[in-house]
MDTraj code that builds the backbone (N, CA, C; nanometers):
import mdtraj as md
import numpy as np

residues = "UNK UNK UNK UNK UNK UNK UNK UNK UNK UNK UNK UNK UNK UNK UNK UNK UNK UNK UNK UNK UNK UNK UNK UNK UNK UNK UNK UNK UNK UNK UNK UNK UNK UNK UNK UNK UNK UNK UNK UNK UNK UNK UNK UNK UNK UNK UNK UNK UNK UNK UNK UNK UNK UNK UNK UNK UNK UNK UNK UNK UNK UNK UNK UNK UNK UNK UNK".split()
xyz = np.array([
    [21.6581, -17.3954, 11.9198],
    [21.6162, -17.2598, 11.8937],
    [21.6744, -17.1682, 12.0015],
    [21.7293, -17.0573, 11.9612],
    [21.7950, -16.9661, 12.0528],
    [21.6931, -16.8726, 12.1193],
    [21.6990, -16.8619, 12.2506],
    [21.6093, -16.7734, 12.3238],
    [21.6635, -16.6319, 12.3221],
    [21.5721, -16.5393, 12.3179],
    [21.6117, -16.3991, 12.3248],
    [21.6207, -16.3612, 12.4719],
    [21.7316, -16.3004, 12.5092],
    [21.7582, -16.2758, 12.6502],
    [21.6814, -16.1572, 12.7080],
    [21.6545, -16.0571, 12.6298],
    [21.5813, -15.9417, 12.6830],
    [21.4895, -15.8834, 12.5769],
    [21.3942, -15.8047, 12.6208],
    [21.3012, -15.7407, 12.5274],
    [21.3737, -15.6433, 12.4352],
    [21.4782, -15.5828, 12.4843],
    [21.5529, -15.4853, 12.4057],
    [21.6192, -15.5497, 12.2846],
    [21.6499, -15.6797, 12.2928],
    [21.7160, -15.7484, 12.1823],
    [21.6195, -15.7832, 12.0684],
    [21.4916, -15.7775, 12.0956],
    [21.3931, -15.8198, 11.9969],
    [21.3286, -15.6987, 11.9301],
    [21.3699, -15.6687, 11.8089],
    [21.3200, -15.5518, 11.7373],
    [21.1754, -15.5682, 11.6912],
    [21.1306, -15.6908, 11.6717],
    [20.9970, -15.7152, 11.6192],
    [20.8927, -15.7457, 11.7259],
    [20.9285, -15.7348, 11.8519],
    [20.8349, -15.7704, 11.9589],
    [20.7020, -15.6965, 11.9443],
    [20.7047, -15.5712, 11.9104],
    [20.5802, -15.4939, 11.8989],
    [20.4889, -15.5490, 11.7900],
    [20.5448, -15.6216, 11.6944],
    [20.4658, -15.6774, 11.5854],
    [20.3909, -15.8041, 11.6242],
    [20.4432, -15.8801, 11.7190],
    [20.3806, -16.0084, 11.7497],
    [20.3425, -16.0279, 11.8960],
    [20.3787, -15.9369, 11.9827],
    [20.3484, -15.9526, 12.1248],
    [20.2037, -15.9117, 12.1513],
    [20.1152, -16.0094, 12.1618],
    [19.9725, -15.9832, 12.1759],
    [19.9356, -15.9196, 12.3095],
    [20.0192, -15.9368, 12.4098],
    [19.9904, -15.8775, 12.5405],
    [20.0000, -15.7251, 12.5358],
    [20.0717, -15.6729, 12.4399],
    [20.0911, -15.5286, 12.4297],
    [19.9847, -15.4602, 12.3443],
    [19.8954, -15.5367, 12.2833],
    [19.7917, -15.4774, 12.1999],
    [19.6913, -15.4004, 12.2842],
    [19.6486, -15.2875, 12.2324],
    [19.5449, -15.2108, 12.3000],
    [19.4124, -15.2408, 12.2314],
    [19.3118, -15.2658, 12.3103],
    [19.1802, -15.2971, 12.2568],
    [19.0850, -15.1868, 12.2993],
    [19.0100, -15.1378, 12.2013],
    [18.9146, -15.0316, 12.2308],
    [18.7742, -15.0835, 12.2059],
    [18.6926, -15.0709, 12.3038],
    [18.5547, -15.1151, 12.2908],
    [18.4731, -15.0002, 12.2329],
    [18.3953, -15.0324, 12.1316],
    [18.3100, -14.9327, 12.0694],
    [18.1687, -14.9561, 12.1191],
    [18.1147, -14.8575, 12.1852],
    [17.9809, -14.8696, 12.2400],
    [17.8730, -14.8574, 12.1335],
    [17.7514, -14.8928, 12.1700],
    [17.6404, -14.8915, 12.0752],
    [17.6104, -14.7500, 12.0261],
    [17.6274, -14.6509, 12.1118],
    [17.6029, -14.5127, 12.0701],
    [17.6982, -14.4690, 11.9605],
    [17.8236, -14.5046, 11.9769],
    [17.9235, -14.4689, 11.8756],
    [17.8950, -14.5414, 11.7444],
    [17.8581, -14.6678, 11.7541],
    [17.8277, -14.7462, 11.6338],
    [17.7073, -14.6883, 11.5607],
    [17.6056, -14.6444, 11.6353],
    [17.4880, -14.5831, 11.5722],
    [17.5257, -14.4557, 11.4987],
    [17.6139, -14.3751, 11.5581],
    [17.6588, -14.2531, 11.4908],
    [17.7313, -14.2863, 11.3614],
    [17.8156, -14.3899, 11.3641],
    [17.8866, -14.4303, 11.2418],
    [17.7883, -14.4721, 11.1338],
    [17.6873, -14.5478, 11.1695],
    [17.5865, -14.5922, 11.0730],
    [17.5119, -14.4724, 11.0166],
    [17.4741, -14.3789, 11.1026],
    [17.4024, -14.2596, 11.0584],
    [17.4884, -14.1758, 10.9640],
    [17.6162, -14.1570, 10.9990],
    [17.7069, -14.0802, 10.9133],
    [17.7240, -14.1482, 10.7778],
    [17.7407, -14.2804, 10.7771],
    [17.7568, -14.3535, 10.6514],
    [17.6307, -14.3447, 10.5665],
    [17.5151, -14.3521, 10.6293],
    [17.3910, -14.3446, 10.5522],
    [17.3707, -14.2051, 10.4950],
    [17.4088, -14.1014, 10.5698],
    [17.3988, -13.9642, 10.5182],
    [17.4915, -13.9451, 10.3987],
    [17.6134, -13.9995, 10.4088],
    [17.7082, -13.9881, 10.2975],
    [17.6567, -14.0631, 10.1757],
    [17.5984, -14.1804, 10.1957],
    [17.5423, -14.2570, 10.0846],
    [17.4245, -14.1868, 10.0203],
    [17.3396, -14.1259, 10.1004],
    [17.2248, -14.0520, 10.0477],
    [17.2708, -13.9313, 9.9664],
    [17.3753, -13.8641, 10.0143],
    [17.4304, -13.7498, 9.9397],
    [17.4849, -13.7952, 9.8042],
    [17.5579, -13.9072, 9.8024],
    [17.6096, -13.9595, 9.6761],
    [17.4956, -13.9964, 9.5818],
    [17.3896, -14.0533, 9.6356],
    [17.2740, -14.0894, 9.5541],
    [17.2108, -13.9645, 9.4933],
    [17.1920, -13.8624, 9.5747],
    [17.1319, -13.7374, 9.5258],
    [17.2206, -13.6668, 9.4251],
    [17.3520, -13.6791, 9.4404],
    [17.4468, -13.6159, 9.3476],
    [17.4651, -13.6964, 9.2196],
    [17.4034, -13.8150, 9.2128],
    [17.4148, -13.8992, 9.0937],
    [17.5457, -13.9751, 9.0841],
    [17.6158, -13.9906, 9.1953],
    [17.7449, -14.0598, 9.1942],
    [17.7309, -14.2110, 9.2101],
    [17.6153, -14.2576, 9.2533],
    [17.5951, -14.4008, 9.2728],
    [17.5370, -14.4635, 9.1461],
    [17.5812, -14.5834, 9.1172],
    [17.5245, -14.6572, 9.0049],
    [17.4591, -14.7836, 9.0584],
    [17.3558, -14.8269, 8.9889],
    [17.2832, -14.9459, 9.0304],
    [17.2896, -15.0499, 8.9203],
    [17.2932, -15.1740, 8.9587],
    [17.2966, -15.2831, 8.8633],
    [17.2074, -15.3953, 8.9141],
    [17.1171, -15.4407, 8.8286],
    [17.0309, -15.5520, 8.8679],
    [17.0901, -15.6853, 8.8233],
    [17.1950, -15.6799, 8.7410],
    [17.2604, -15.8004, 8.6914],
    [17.3747, -15.8374, 8.7859],
    [17.3683, -15.9551, 8.8438],
    [17.4677, -15.9955, 8.9436],
    [17.6078, -16.0066, 8.8840],
    [17.6191, -16.0486, 8.7589],
    [17.7516, -16.0607, 8.6972],
    [17.8139, -15.9229, 8.6747],
    [17.7333, -15.8265, 8.6359],
    [17.7836, -15.6901, 8.6191],
    [17.8276, -15.6344, 8.7539],
    [17.7496, -15.6602, 8.8559],
    [17.7842, -15.6156, 8.9897],
    [17.9159, -15.6774, 9.0364],
    [17.9331, -15.8057, 9.0132],
    [18.0570, -15.8735, 9.0521],
    [18.1772, -15.8148, 8.9793],
    [18.1605, -15.7804, 8.8526],
    [18.2695, -15.7181, 8.7769],
    [18.3062, -15.5812, 8.8336],
    [18.2028, -15.5036, 8.8708],
    [18.2283, -15.3724, 8.9277],
    [18.3004, -15.3797, 9.0611],
    [18.2734, -15.4838, 9.1392],
    [18.3324, -15.4973, 9.2719],
    [18.4675, -15.5686, 9.2718],
    [18.5015, -15.6332, 9.1620],
    [18.6271, -15.7091, 9.1584],
    [18.7468, -15.6167, 9.1553],
    [18.8572, -15.6640, 9.2070],
    [18.9815, -15.5843, 9.2117],
    [19.0640, -15.5977, 9.0847],
    [19.0245, -15.6828, 8.9966],
    [19.1042, -15.7077, 8.8740],
    [19.1101, -15.5882, 8.7852],
])
top = md.Topology()
chain = top.add_chain()
for i, resn in enumerate(residues, 1):
    res = top.add_residue(resn, chain, resSeq=i)
    for name in ("N", "CA", "C"):
        top.add_atom(name, md.element.get_by_symbol(name[0]), res)
traj = md.Trajectory(xyz[None], top)
């Protein structure tokens, strides 16, 4: 297997070099805000009549499938 001599020669390094990945920690406060925002959006959809409910698991699975 041929070694790559320099980083400049490797066009795909950014795709697989894990040392270059940036990791962002999300604190509990930020996560709580996301949950609150999502719940407000869901409540608005419910009030607007955009949400549908199904008690039949097979119907639910059909609605969620990508087919």
